[in-house]
N, C-alpha and C positions, 0 to 999 in steps of 0.2 A: 179378388185381391191376389197379386203375384206372390209366389212362395218366398218366404224369408226365414231368417233364423230367430228363434227364441231361446233364451238360456235359463235353465233351472239349476238350482243347487240344493243338494241334500246330503245326508250322511254318506260317507264313502261306502260303507257296507250295504247301503240301501239303493245305490244308484242303478244297479241292474234291475231291481224290482220296479223302480219308478219308470225306467225306460220301457219295460215289458207292459206295465199298466197303461201307459199312453198309447203304445202300439196296439193294445187290445181294443181300446175304445176309439181310436182315430182311424177312419177309413183310409186304406192305402192310397186311394186316388187323391187324397188331400194332403198326404205327407207322412212322415214317420219321425220317431225319436231315435237318436243314436248316441253312443259314447265313443269319442275318438280314441283309437288305439294306435300304438306305434310298435314297430319291431325294434328290439334292442338286444345287445349282446350281453348275456349273463355270464360273467367271468367265472362264477363258482361252478357252473355247469358246462361252460365253454360251448354254449349253444345260443341260437337266436330264439327269443321268446317274445310274448306280447305283454304290454302293460298300458294302463289307462294314461293318456297324455295329461288329462286334467282331472285328478281324483275328486269325486263328489259332483262333477258337472254333467248334466244331461242336456244335449242340444236337440231342439225340435225344428225340423225343416218342413214347413207346411204353409198352406194359404189361410190358416186360422188367424183371425184377428186377435188382438191381445185379450179382449173381453171373452171371446170364444174359448181361448185356451184357459183363461182364468175360471170360467164356468165349468169346463171339463174337469179341471182339478178339484174345484169346489164340490161338484156333484159326486165325485168318487173319493171324497176325503177319507172315508172309512177304509178304503182299500190302499190308501197311500201310506207306505211305511215310513214313519218319522215325519219331521217337518220339511216343507219345501219352500224355497224362496224363488220368486220370479224376478230374475235379474234384469229383465228388460223394462222394469218399472223403476222410475227414478227413486222412489222411496226405498227400494231394495228391502222391503218388509216381508213378513210371512204371508201365507195364503189368505188370511181373513180380513185384511184391512178394508174397512168400508169406504175409505177415501177414494178407492178406485172408481166408485160409481159417480163421483163428482166430475169425472172427465168424459169427454166424448171419445169415440173410437179414434178419430183423427188426432186428437191431442195425445192419446195414449201411444199411438204409433210413432209420434215424434219423440217419445221418450226412449226409443231404442238406443241402447248404449253401445252397439257395435261400431267400431271404427272401420275405415276402409281396409286396413291391414287385417283386422280380425275376420271381416267378411270374405276377403280374398282367400285367406288361409283355410277357412271353413269350406269354401268352394272346392279347394284342392282335396280336402279330406272327403267331402261328399262324393266327388267324382271318382274317388278310389275306394268307395264302399265303407268309408269311415276308418280305413286303415292306412297309416303312413308307413310304407315299407322302408327298409334300410337303404341308405345311399352310400356310394363309394366314390373316392376321388384321391387327390394328392395335394400336397402343399408345396408352393414354390414362392420364394421371396416374400414370405409372410401372408400370402393369399391362398385361400383354399379353392381348388377347382373340382367341381362335381362332374364325374364322368358317367355315373349311372344312378338312377333313383329320382324320387320326387323333388329332392332339394336342388335339382338343376335349375329350376325356375327361381330359386332363392339363393343362388350362389353368392350374389353380392350382399346378401343380408346375414351371412354367417358372421357372428360376433366373436365366437371362440369355439374351440374344439377340445374335448377331453379325450385325447387319443387312447389313454389307458382303458377307459370304459366305453370308447367308441360312441361318443355322443357329440352332437353339434348344438350350439345355442344360438338362436337368431336374435336380431336386434329389436324385436318388438314383443309385446305381450298379448295374451288373450285373457280378458277378465283379471288383469293384474298378475298373471302368472307367466313366467318365462316360457317361451316356446322352445322346446328341445326336440331333437330328432336323432334317430340312429344314424351314425355316420362313421364309416371306417376309412381311415387315411392310409393309403398304400403308397409305396415308393413310386416316384414318377416313372421309373423304368418298367414298372409293372404294366403301365398303359402304353409306354413308348419304348419297347425293348430294343436293345441293339446287341451286337456280338460281344461287346465288352462288359455287359451287365452280368452280375453274378448273384442271382436271387437265392436266398436261403429261407426256407419256411420254418418258423419257430413252432414250439409246441402248442401255443394258443391259436395257431392258424394264421398269424400275421406274417408278413414277409419283410425281409431286410435285404437291401442291395449292398453286398459286401464291397463292391467297387466304389460305390458312393461313400460307404462308411470309411474306407481306407483314405479317400480324398479328404474327408472331413477331419479325420484324426491327424493326418499329415499337416493340414492347414492350421491345426491348433497346437502343433509342436512349438515349444519356446525357440527363440531365434538361435540360442546356443546349441540346442539339440539339432536344429537344421544345419548349422555350420559344422557340427561334429559329423553328421551324416554325410554332408557334402565332402568333408575332409577325408572320410573313409573311402568315399567313392574315388576321390582324386588319388589316394595312395594306391588303390587297387588298379589304377590305370597306368600302364607302362608306356612311357614315351620312347619311341624308336630312337636309338643312339645314332651318332654321325657315322657315315660310311667312310672308311679309310682305304686308300689304294696304295699298294706297294710298288714303288718304281724300281724296276730292275735295271741295274747298270752293268755294262759289259766290262770284262776284264781287259 
C-alpha cells in the first residue's frame, strides 16, 4: 500500500507522548508520526519561536492500512496517555468501537476524510520535516506577494494577514481548523530598493519606508489643506518683474 496520511486526535498535553509512542512501535521503513510546527513571531519576546499548528492533532505518514494502525493503537492501549480518536474513520469515535470490524480494509480506506487541499498542505509540511518556516513578502493593491518562504506556493491562497502579529491565514482548513502561517509583511521598497527609498527600522525589527509614508500622508490631506500648502508654495515663488529701459534723450 502506498504511503498516506492518517489523523489522530488527543489531549493537547498528550500529543507529544502519543507521537513518541507511535514512532517507538512503527518501523522507520514503514513511516512515522509527526506534529506540524510553525515558526511565528512572539511579540512579548521579540523573537521567532515554534508552536504546534494544530494543537491536539498527530499525523501519521505511513503505508499502514487503517486496520493495522487501529491494532497498533489497541495493542498499546495501556501506554497511550489519555483517549485517542482516529479521525480517518467516518464515525470519528474513540479507539474501542467494535463497528470497525464490520468493514473491509478497502471500505475503511474510502473513509479517509482528507481533502485534496489538506493532503497537498501536509505534503509541504512533510517535505520540510514537519516545520513550516516563516515567510516574507509585501502587500500591493490589496494583494500579498510572497518573496521568501514556503507560502510562495500558496501566495494566491492567502485570505488575510495579521501584520501586527505577523501571521497569514489561508482560505482552506485542515480538520476544520483554519490554516495559519508565520508571515512578515515588509515594505515593497525592501525588496525593490531605489535611491529615493528611506527605510527606517523600528524597535520590533519591522521596517517602514519613510518616503512611501510621506506620499501616503500627503495623499490623505483634506483638499483645503492641500490648497493651503499649494498657496504657501505660490507665495514663496517670486515672479520676475518687467524689465524697463531708460531712453536717453539728447539736449
